[in-house]
C-alpha positions as CSV (number, residue, x, y, z in Angstrom):
1,M,-16.1,149.8,67.2
2,S,-12.6,151.3,67.7
3,T,-12.1,155.0,67.9
4,Q,-10.2,154.9,64.6
5,S,-13.1,153.1,62.9
6,T,-15.6,155.5,64.3
7,E,-13.6,158.5,63.2
8,S,-13.2,157.0,59.7
9,T,-16.9,156.3,59.4
10,K,-17.8,159.8,60.4
11,Q,-15.3,161.2,57.9
12,A,-16.6,159.0,55.1
13,A,-20.2,159.9,55.8
14,S,-19.2,163.6,55.7
15,I,-17.2,163.2,52.5
16,D,-20.0,161.2,50.8
17,A,-22.5,163.9,51.6
18,L,-20.5,166.4,49.6
19,S,-19.1,164.2,46.8
20,S,-21.9,164.6,44.2
21,G,-21.6,161.0,43.1
22,R,-17.8,160.7,43.0
23,V,-15.9,158.5,45.4
24,P,-13.1,160.1,47.5
25,S,-9.8,158.3,47.4
26,V,-10.1,157.1,51.0
27,E,-13.3,155.2,50.2
28,V,-12.3,153.7,46.8
29,A,-11.2,150.3,48.4
30,A,-14.8,149.8,49.7
31,H,-16.0,149.6,46.1
32,T,-13.9,146.7,44.8
33,G,-15.5,145.2,41.7
34,E,-17.7,148.3,41.1
35,R,-17.4,150.9,38.4
36,I,-17.1,154.3,40.1
37,Q,-16.0,157.9,39.4
38,I,-13.1,159.7,41.0
39,A,-12.0,163.3,40.6
40,G,-8.8,165.1,41.2
41,W,-5.4,166.3,39.9
42,L,-3.0,164.4,37.7
43,H,-0.3,163.9,40.2
44,A,2.0,161.7,38.0
45,L,2.0,159.7,34.8
46,R,4.3,156.7,34.2
47,R,4.5,154.6,31.0
48,L,5.7,151.0,31.1
49,G,5.6,149.5,27.6
50,G,2.1,149.8,26.3
51,I,0.6,150.4,29.8
52,S,0.2,153.8,31.4
53,F,-0.2,154.4,35.2
54,L,-1.9,157.6,36.2
55,I,-1.7,158.8,39.8
56,V,-4.8,160.9,40.5
57,R,-4.7,163.0,43.7
58,D,-7.8,164.3,45.4
59,G,-8.2,166.2,48.7
60,W,-7.6,163.0,50.8
61,G,-5.1,160.8,49.0
62,I,-4.1,159.2,45.7
63,V,-5.5,156.5,43.4
64,Q,-3.7,154.6,40.7
65,V,-5.5,154.4,37.4
66,V,-4.3,151.9,34.7
67,A,-4.7,152.7,31.1
68,A,-4.0,149.6,29.0
69,S,-4.4,151.3,25.6
70,D,-3.7,154.6,23.8
71,E,-7.4,154.9,23.3
72,E,-8.0,155.0,27.0
73,L,-5.3,157.7,27.3
74,A,-6.4,159.7,24.3
75,P,-8.2,162.4,26.2
76,L,-4.9,163.5,27.9
77,H,-3.1,163.5,24.6
78,T,-5.8,165.5,22.8
79,A,-5.9,168.1,25.5
80,H,-2.1,168.1,26.0
81,A,-2.9,167.7,29.7
82,G,0.2,167.4,31.9
83,P,0.7,167.3,35.6
84,E,-1.8,169.1,37.8
85,S,-4.5,168.9,35.1
86,V,-8.0,168.4,36.7
87,L,-9.6,165.1,35.8
88,L,-12.7,163.0,36.2
89,V,-12.0,159.3,35.8
90,E,-14.5,156.4,35.7
91,G,-13.1,152.9,36.2
92,V,-13.5,149.5,37.7
93,V,-12.0,149.1,41.2
94,A,-9.6,146.2,41.4
95,A,-7.3,144.9,44.1
96,A,-3.6,145.4,43.2
97,S,-1.0,144.7,45.9
98,Q,1.6,146.9,44.2
99,A,-0.7,149.9,43.9
100,P,-1.0,152.7,46.5
101,G,-3.5,151.6,49.0
102,G,-3.7,148.1,47.4
103,I,-6.3,149.1,44.8
104,E,-6.4,150.6,41.3
105,L,-8.9,151.7,38.7
106,R,-9.0,149.7,35.4
107,E,-10.9,150.2,32.1
108,P,-10.8,154.0,32.7
109,R,-12.8,156.7,30.9
110,I,-11.0,159.9,31.4
111,T,-12.5,163.4,31.2
112,V,-10.2,166.4,31.2
113,L,-11.8,169.3,33.1
114,I,-8.8,171.6,33.1
115,A,-5.8,170.9,31.0
116,I,-2.4,172.2,32.3
117,T,0.0,172.4,29.4
118,E,2.9,174.1,31.0
119,T,5.4,172.5,33.4
120,P,4.8,173.5,37.0
121,P,7.8,175.2,38.7
122,V,8.0,172.3,41.2
123,I,7.5,168.7,40.4
124,L,4.9,167.2,42.7
125,G,4.7,163.7,41.4
126,K,7.6,162.2,43.3
127,R,7.4,160.5,46.7
128,E,9.6,163.2,48.2
129,L,9.4,166.9,47.4
130,K,12.8,167.8,46.0
131,A,13.1,171.6,46.4
132,S,15.1,174.0,48.5
133,L,13.4,175.7,51.5
134,N,13.1,179.0,49.7
135,T,11.5,177.3,46.6
136,M,9.1,175.4,48.8
137,L,8.0,178.6,50.5
138,D,8.0,180.8,47.4
139,E,5.9,178.2,45.6
140,A,3.7,177.3,48.6
141,V,0.5,177.6,46.6
142,L,1.7,174.5,44.7
143,T,4.0,172.7,47.1
144,S,1.3,172.6,49.7
145,R,-0.5,170.1,47.4
146,H,2.3,167.5,47.9
147,P,1.0,164.7,50.1
148,T,3.9,165.1,52.6
149,R,3.3,168.8,52.9
150,R,-0.5,168.3,53.2
151,A,0.1,165.7,55.9
152,V,1.8,168.2,58.1
153,F,-1.1,170.6,57.9
154,R,-3.7,167.8,58.5
155,L,-1.8,167.1,61.8
156,G,-2.1,170.8,62.6
157,A,-5.9,170.6,62.0
158,S,-6.1,167.6,64.3
159,A,-4.1,169.4,67.0
160,M,-6.5,172.4,66.9
161,A,-9.5,170.2,66.9
162,S,-8.2,168.1,69.9
163,F,-7.3,171.3,71.8
164,R,-10.9,172.5,71.4
165,E,-12.5,169.2,72.2
166,T,-10.3,168.5,75.3
167,L,-10.9,171.9,76.9
168,S,-14.6,172.1,75.9
169,A,-15.1,168.7,77.7
170,R,-13.7,170.4,80.8
171,S,-16.2,173.2,80.7
172,F,-14.0,175.8,79.0
173,T,-15.6,178.4,76.8
174,E,-13.9,179.4,73.5
175,I,-13.3,183.1,72.9
176,Q,-11.9,185.3,70.2
177,S,-10.0,188.3,71.3
178,P,-9.1,191.4,69.3
179,K,-5.9,191.4,67.3
180,L,-5.7,195.2,67.2
181,V,-4.8,196.5,70.6
182,E,-4.0,199.8,72.3
183,S,-0.9,198.7,74.3
184,A,1.7,196.0,74.1
185,T,0.8,192.9,76.0
186,E,4.2,191.7,77.0
187,G,5.9,195.1,77.0
188,G,9.1,195.8,75.2
189,A,9.6,196.8,71.6
190,N,8.7,193.5,69.9
191,V,5.3,194.7,68.6
192,F,4.1,195.7,65.2
193,A,2.9,199.2,65.4
194,L,0.3,200.6,63.0
195,D,-1.8,203.7,62.4
196,Y,-5.4,203.2,63.7
197,F,-7.3,206.2,62.3
198,G,-4.6,208.7,63.4
199,R,-3.6,207.1,66.6
200,P,-1.1,204.3,67.4
201,A,-2.2,200.7,67.8
202,Y,-0.5,197.3,67.7
203,L,-1.0,193.8,66.5
204,A,-1.6,191.6,69.5
205,Q,1.4,189.7,70.9
206,S,-1.0,187.3,72.6
207,P,-4.5,187.2,73.9
208,Q,-3.2,187.3,77.5
209,F,-5.0,190.4,78.8
210,Y,-8.3,189.4,77.3
211,K,-8.2,185.7,78.4
212,Q,-7.5,186.9,81.9
213,I,-10.4,189.3,81.7
214,M,-12.7,186.5,80.5
215,V,-11.8,184.3,83.5
216,G,-13.9,186.9,85.4
217,V,-16.8,186.0,83.0
218,F,-16.6,182.3,82.2
219,E,-13.9,181.1,84.8
220,R,-12.4,178.8,82.1
221,V,-11.6,180.0,78.6
222,F,-9.5,179.1,75.6
223,E,-8.6,180.6,72.2
224,V,-7.1,179.4,69.0
225,G,-5.8,182.3,66.9
226,P,-2.9,184.2,65.4
227,V,-0.4,186.2,67.4
228,F,2.3,188.6,66.2
229,R,5.9,189.1,67.4
230,A,8.1,191.8,65.8
231,E,11.3,190.0,66.8
232,P,14.0,190.3,64.2
233,H,14.9,186.6,64.4
234,D,16.1,184.6,61.5
235,T,16.2,181.2,63.0
236,T,14.8,177.7,62.4
237,R,12.4,178.0,65.3
238,H,11.0,181.5,65.1
239,I,8.4,183.2,62.8
240,N,6.7,186.6,63.2
241,E,3.1,185.3,63.0
242,Y,2.0,182.0,64.4
243,V,-1.0,180.2,65.7
244,S,-1.3,180.2,69.5
245,L,-3.3,177.6,71.5
246,D,-4.2,179.6,74.6
247,M,-6.1,178.7,77.8
248,E,-6.8,180.4,81.1
249,M,-8.6,179.2,84.2
250,G,-9.7,180.4,87.6
251,F,-9.5,178.9,91.1
252,I,-6.2,177.2,90.7
253,E,-3.9,176.1,93.4
254,S,-0.7,177.0,91.7
255,H,1.1,176.7,88.3
256,F,1.1,172.9,88.9
257,T,-2.7,173.0,88.2
258,I,-1.9,174.5,84.8
259,M,0.8,172.0,84.1
260,A,-1.7,169.1,84.8
261,V,-4.2,170.6,82.2
262,A,-1.3,171.0,79.7
263,R,-0.4,167.3,80.2
264,A,-4.1,166.3,79.5
265,V,-4.2,168.4,76.4
266,L,-1.1,166.9,75.0
267,A,-2.1,163.3,75.8
268,S,-5.5,163.9,74.0
269,M,-3.7,165.3,71.0
270,M,-1.5,162.2,70.7
271,E,-4.6,160.0,71.0
272,R,-6.3,161.9,68.2
273,F,-3.3,161.7,66.0
274,R,-3.2,157.9,66.4
275,A,-7.0,157.7,65.7
276,A,-7.4,160.2,62.9
277,N,-4.0,160.7,61.3
278,A,-2.5,157.2,60.9
279,A,-1.9,157.6,57.2
280,D,-0.3,161.1,57.7
281,L,2.0,159.8,60.4
282,A,3.1,156.9,58.2
283,L,3.7,159.1,55.2
284,L,5.9,161.4,57.3
285,G,7.6,158.6,59.2
286,V,6.5,160.1,62.5
287,T,6.8,158.2,65.8
288,L,4.4,159.7,68.3
289,P,5.8,160.4,71.8
290,E,4.3,158.9,74.8
291,V,2.9,161.5,77.3
292,P,3.8,160.3,80.8
293,A,1.1,160.0,83.4
294,E,3.1,162.8,85.1
295,I,5.5,164.8,83.0
296,P,8.8,165.2,84.9
297,H,9.6,168.7,86.2
298,L,12.7,170.5,87.2
299,H,13.1,173.9,88.9
300,F,15.0,176.5,86.9
301,A,17.8,176.7,89.5
302,E,18.2,172.9,89.5
303,A,18.2,172.9,85.7
304,Q,21.2,175.3,85.7
305,D,23.0,173.2,88.3
306,L,22.4,170.1,86.2
307,I,23.9,171.7,83.1
308,L,27.0,172.7,85.1
309,R,27.4,169.2,86.5
310,L,26.8,167.3,83.3
311,H,28.3,169.6,80.7
312,G,30.7,171.8,82.6
313,V,29.0,175.0,81.4
314,D,28.1,177.5,84.2
315,V,24.9,179.2,83.2
316,R,23.9,180.1,86.8
317,G,22.8,183.7,87.0
318,E,21.4,183.7,83.5
319,P,17.7,184.7,83.5
320,D,16.6,182.3,80.8
321,L,17.6,179.0,79.1
322,S,19.4,179.1,75.7
323,P,18.4,176.7,72.9
324,Q,21.5,174.6,73.8
325,D,20.5,174.5,77.4
326,E,17.0,173.3,76.3
327,R,18.6,170.6,74.1
328,W,20.8,169.3,77.0
329,L,17.8,169.2,79.3
330,G,15.8,167.4,76.7
331,E,18.5,164.8,76.5
332,W,18.5,164.4,80.2
333,A,14.8,164.0,80.4
334,R,14.9,161.2,77.8
335,A,17.8,159.4,79.5
336,E,16.7,159.9,83.1
337,H,12.9,159.6,82.7
338,G,12.3,158.1,79.2
339,S,10.3,161.2,78.4
340,D,10.2,163.5,75.4
341,F,8.6,166.2,77.6
342,L,10.0,168.1,80.6
343,F,8.6,171.0,82.6
344,V,11.1,173.6,83.8
345,T,9.5,175.6,86.6
346,G,10.3,178.7,88.6
347,Y,11.9,181.0,86.0
348,P,13.4,184.1,87.5
349,M,10.8,186.9,88.0
350,R,13.0,189.4,86.1
351,K,12.5,187.4,82.9
352,R,8.7,186.9,83.3
353,P,6.0,189.5,82.3
354,F,4.7,191.8,85.1
355,Y,1.5,189.8,85.5
356,T,3.4,186.7,86.7
357,H,2.8,185.5,90.2
358,P,6.0,185.1,92.3
359,D,6.8,182.0,94.2
360,P,5.7,182.8,97.8
361,A,8.6,180.8,99.2
362,R,11.3,182.2,96.8
363,P,10.0,185.6,95.6
364,E,12.9,186.0,93.1
365,Y,11.5,183.0,91.2
366,S,8.1,182.7,89.6
367,N,5.2,180.3,89.7
368,S,5.7,179.6,86.1
369,A,6.6,176.7,83.8
370,D,7.9,176.2,80.3
371,L,7.4,172.8,78.7
372,L,10.2,171.4,76.6
373,F,9.4,168.9,73.9
374,R,12.3,167.0,72.5
375,G,14.6,169.7,73.7
376,T,12.7,172.8,72.5
377,E,10.4,175.1,74.3
378,L,6.8,174.3,73.3
379,M,4.7,176.0,76.0
380,T,4.9,178.9,78.4
381,G,2.5,179.3,81.2
382,G,2.0,179.7,84.9
383,Q,0.0,181.4,87.7
384,R,-0.9,185.1,87.3
385,L,-1.3,187.9,89.9
386,H,-4.9,188.3,90.9
387,R,-4.9,191.2,93.4
388,Y,-5.3,194.7,92.1
389,E,-2.7,196.2,94.5
390,D,-0.2,193.6,93.4
391,Y,-0.5,194.7,89.8
392,L,0.1,198.3,90.8
393,A,3.2,197.3,92.7
394,A,4.5,195.1,89.9
395,L,4.1,197.9,87.4
396,A,5.7,200.4,89.7
397,E,8.7,198.1,90.3
398,R,9.3,198.1,86.5
399,N,8.7,201.9,86.2
400,V,5.7,201.3,83.9
401,S,2.7,203.6,84.1
402,P,-0.6,201.8,84.8
403,E,-2.5,204.2,82.5
404,P,-2.2,202.2,79.3
405,F,-3.5,199.1,81.2
406,A,-6.5,200.8,82.8
407,D,-9.2,198.6,81.3
408,Y,-7.2,195.5,82.0
409,L,-6.5,196.5,85.6
410,E,-10.2,197.2,86.2
411,T,-10.8,193.5,86.1
412,F,-8.7,193.0,89.2
413,R,-10.4,196.0,91.1
414,Y,-13.6,194.0,91.1
415,G,-12.5,190.5,92.2
416,M,-10.5,187.9,90.4
417,P,-9.7,184.4,91.8
418,P,-6.2,182.8,91.7
419,H,-5.8,181.9,88.0
420,G,-3.4,181.0,85.4
421,G,-2.9,179.6,81.9
422,F,-0.6,178.6,79.1
423,A,0.1,179.0,75.4
424,I,1.3,176.4,72.9
425,G,2.8,177.4,69.6
426,L,1.1,175.2,67.0
427,E,3.8,175.5,64.4
428,R,6.5,174.7,66.8
429,L,4.6,171.6,68.0
430,L,4.3,170.4,64.4
431,M,8.0,171.1,63.7
432,Q,9.1,169.0,66.8
433,L,6.6,166.3,66.2
434,T,7.5,165.7,62.5
435,G,11.2,166.5,62.8
436,L,11.1,169.3,60.2
437,P,14.3,171.3,59.9
438,S,12.5,174.6,60.0
439,I,9.3,176.0,61.6
440,K,8.6,177.6,58.3
441,L,7.8,174.2,56.9
442,A,5.2,173.7,59.6
443,T,3.5,177.0,58.5
444,L,1.1,177.3,55.6
445,F,2.3,180.7,54.5
446,P,5.1,181.8,56.9
447,R,5.8,185.4,57.8
448,D,9.4,186.1,58.8
449,I,11.6,189.2,58.7
450,N,11.9,188.9,54.9
451,R,8.7,187.2,53.7
452,L,5.3,188.7,53.1
453,R,4.2,186.5,50.2
454,P,2.6,184.4,49.0
């Protein structure tokens, strides 16, 4: 049995166990010729002559219901039930090549559970969701019901599940770190400060300190959870709260060990998408990228030289890559290597956090790597310092007191192996994968500099 068939069978068994006699949309085709019951929301209603076509949407898909008479449609008229009304429908399953999924329900008996008599603020019954970005976000409690919006979030669920499965299979242990912390993880001012019973605290910028600490416990750890960045950005690729897929592992050789794990994680994600999300991918028109057996990599200094040579723009001396630099490098990786992915290694130490391990051969550069996906940064990671005295020196060089980091530094006083890790932003992955114009559309309820609702 194929992986996709196995996944579908498991899903069907799980759904059937909870369905209380009704048949979910993804299983209706297996009951051709039988009389069954479905339940869901009235997604759309079309009338052609004396025949009415109801599209009923449940949590997995849609089913077309054909009412051939006013009598069959009477329960809707009596209740004045419009779009988004909640229905139970009994009917005979019949093959119909023009219907969604190639099947439809005939001879229906309709029961209206909840009648919606007012017009929703957004029409969901069309193939495409026609609304502005602000409307889609303001009305997210409704627009998230649309099949195309739901498909994005199903991909997100698969990405998180795959991340967990891939690392668990490699003997990683999942952890959950605090989101209220005493000091800023990355330093700087981009933290949300709050009052914690009369003393200052912050929302965690990342689980970085805790996942390093837990390397001393489990050796290999990962976390899936929210992080918070108080950056006053208003761009298509930034939000102030997002889901971070983090891992950290001990006894590595260098940042290239981390890059190899990142490659395995991404390859597994793409395999899961193909197996479990074929319908979502088709609905969104997504072409999955191939993850090369070895993702090409380019040193930061070489990347800057390449930009100068190919585009005549001298960015040498800059400590980071701009979004335009990343796009150019993404185009180069696609043209030169046929890859949607590119590692840029060796970012300048002055741009990396204090816990970053320098390149022993070129101390001004770091043993770090960012992963570009279709020309946008997707992942940041690398090797960390692991000697206590090196941490004290790194903090002193930046004129930072070690006192706020005392608990964190204690980890390194009592023995830590060479280690490193990475973090992938889930919403940015979804944005790049699906070609969405804004990361906010890859986020269930985005939080940006202006938005705290819904």
